[in-house]
Steps between C-alpha positions, in 0.01 A plus 500: 500500500633845405445831677277610214304179540451579870381855423261376228354235732447755778332742256268221388413389854436848647297612198294182506405539867426871456273436201305222671460703820366808319267293281352305791426828680297640210419250225222719361706818495647590161801667659585178687466290184726728297758494781482120488594531131807707591621263772437184298692643206793560736448150643529348152815704443649394834435126483571486127835681537597274788447191283619641166844614621579183693509196268789414273268411210471801267176377341343464845612853591356644179163335568477650851618843386211505254259412780666757726449782251124450520537670837765752392304633202171541685635647827500868385152461347353349817673769707360782283155338513526477879607866529202614291254298709663608829485870399152459342625614158310378194751379236309189393561533124870574544534207743342262247749624239789440744391139562483443124845655455647285778345193335670600173837516677439162661413338165814655349710343775331159498493443125746745339815477711725730299251789505477523881760301693696235317696206635652466848778715641730338762630762747650547846511167694389304196145639519291421194355843423193572291673575168624774267281807428325505162359801307156498665658480847747783428268728304166457674488282810755684717323833433164332574627348827674810636251754362194326644664465841601868504149605398352287781727668756418842352128436569579389856719805571238731352236358732743514795538878461125561524427246775508531878460296818490122481464506121834681469666249734363208300626651173842567652551136598358375172745717305801410717426126502426481127804713410732270698352200320542659157857619568589147607359348182668752266843360592405172332507671158877530528538134404294551182745766382796288617598767755719337771293615799386211717121544562517513880244782479238227453502458880314834508215339307450268797472797738215696340223263628630545857479881472150481356407246768596762759280758325208254501537426872566853622315718249227276348653514150260347243228553765606179678411520868740266678501354849824306481409210725188439288684487164786321332730798473691443824556134415604597148760744632649238730504251212684750280749572779559127548549451127738795481695362794554154355578638154757726664653196675514319168655802325765539773588132484514512119713815484735363765541183295572694180729775630670333799526167321400255776317184396439329833145362539556480876582872518194582289279302739660677798434845349137416419447351849636816660256720308209267584581527872499880497190519277233505777654779712575695183142454377363621835722804484385576144136464610563751777655744252205454262250565781687810617602669174295341222158476667584758771368275773408144588200324347285576807604866495406535133167329567429744786606796284262393222211461744571845642505651150168337412351633822624853423361483146160389626499771768592765241220391272255486793574868571418581139170313531443672832503836322222379270315358798530829692376697201190283471438507874530878510203515266309253721574701815370825348135380498470419873699813588254709299210349693668562837587857403142569391358371827754696706404824326135456599560396862466857630176576316331160509655343809167499682305345212417136595494387133841664432638352821381150402662527155819640654529216752439241226699631200808667656620187690446295182712741295772506767505119503530504122802733517654291777455183293661659195799625700543161669501328162765743379718437806448124480594500133819701553621275785448168322843331466422134551250287316181456703279236341127518569179404321422786259236580241679610182199706390521706819872561436435606139211727600723662760777562243261631234334734749840655572547571128142613439585869512787459256284293263234772489761776454648322197164398355585129525202264509513216754352160425468237770458140391495291818417147390696285747280245676724490806686830552646399839874430522760477774731799461656810653231757421719808545774370273250397234353850518846636423539263204162591348558871569813470283314317221205743495728804517710366210185449295379855572837653411519292181159619375541867585145615436165364375584132515325198646631318806362150544549314828350155523519158661416150381545136590355235725786263587757779499464876504611728215510880526525711181608865475463621143551842340450650154836674491768491228616149594850368563768415245554121466872557564421655841248245628760241618668770713195661664556329835878552499634739766588849372342439158278793400383680187388808695721808513448536876445133585710298743441162339403349837118513496427184304802324650361551852149415379634169368672435835180571694284281276751215528524531880121466514501177300401651168655562160472798268514514120454768237367511146506809282441615145645828384225755433232293676598480866645277769356237733656370821374170639557393860422136581459356851 
């Protein structure tokens, strides 16, 4: 095994694990699938290079180099495709053209050797390299490979300049990790041009998945929310470290044999035994370093930090809902206050009137109780931190929420339609938290319609309960629908991107699930199932 073989194998292993991990954490997400294309292309390159450069049979090497270049040729196209999806840039026609162009290069290499890469070039430690550059490779492919990569990084840097907060951090790590991977792979072109630079830079290609793994764990890159002890990533890191360790032992033993000149099997066994004995304490030390500097804390600490963050997000969103609640309640308080004020103004002139006195003693306490009840509800709502499950009637909750928005609906000229068809509207839930969730949904619908729309709130179902909140607004772009419940995703100029995320959390914590369907120009419908 050569040093290049070790680097290629590591690149293949780390890319493979990264691709599988990202895909399993978002199989339906286009951005995850395109990233899987990038990592699998690198995986093909890594494993193929490891095999192709090793055997002494030139025909065998040529066969595996051809298979390897399936990955090499498509890597920049997959990467550009991923960048466009990640940045939400529509380049669909250009991307289709790039895939066709890459296929043309691949056909040229597979069936017309002299036009792309011809023959096998033996370099360095007897490595069987991929061949001699032909006219298509020199004239077109190198420009295609480098130009497309540079354009991809240009788009990432452009977005980085205009971004802020967690999005900027995610882009920073994506750029750094990807750049290290690309710089590492560029060194492998030296062999094609017969430049005597040993491709040790390929070790960098094995590092980029580790950097991006850090960004996923710490900064939710690719919108992957990770609790390490509940995923494979921690085990994968330890596996990679173990693999690196034993490959390093092998490389040291091999280099010592070549340059020092010893050929004692007994000494080789002694060296390997020594490294095996120190492996466990070394692994524990590496784990400690990873916890402290890579994850910035132990698994339990990260778990606690995530729970605290979720709690803060929910509390922040509750305060926003509280403002809506207070606005609606202020309108409700005005009516009883008006009655009390009217009675108080007539106390001096009609205080001795038995009929006035009877009305006063009956109505004023009722109005005071109404105000007290409203204020208590407001206080109870604002203090709710823990889930309190009780038997609730969903229709009562919806009526309560709609009553709060009644003033705003009339002001905007929005018509309200109630369609309560559920045979059994009773569920076990936290009423206050569900009020917050439906306040968010109704408020979003109102803001989406602007004026003169129709808001439909309904229920249905016998075995299970379904709540629908439908508006006649402009609808939601199909590209945005998969991200509606992602934290910090918003299409509003002044939005925080937390409303629907917290709504999703609340619905889930109450044993329900929420979905959305929308058609541009016709409106949006949210469905909540219990």
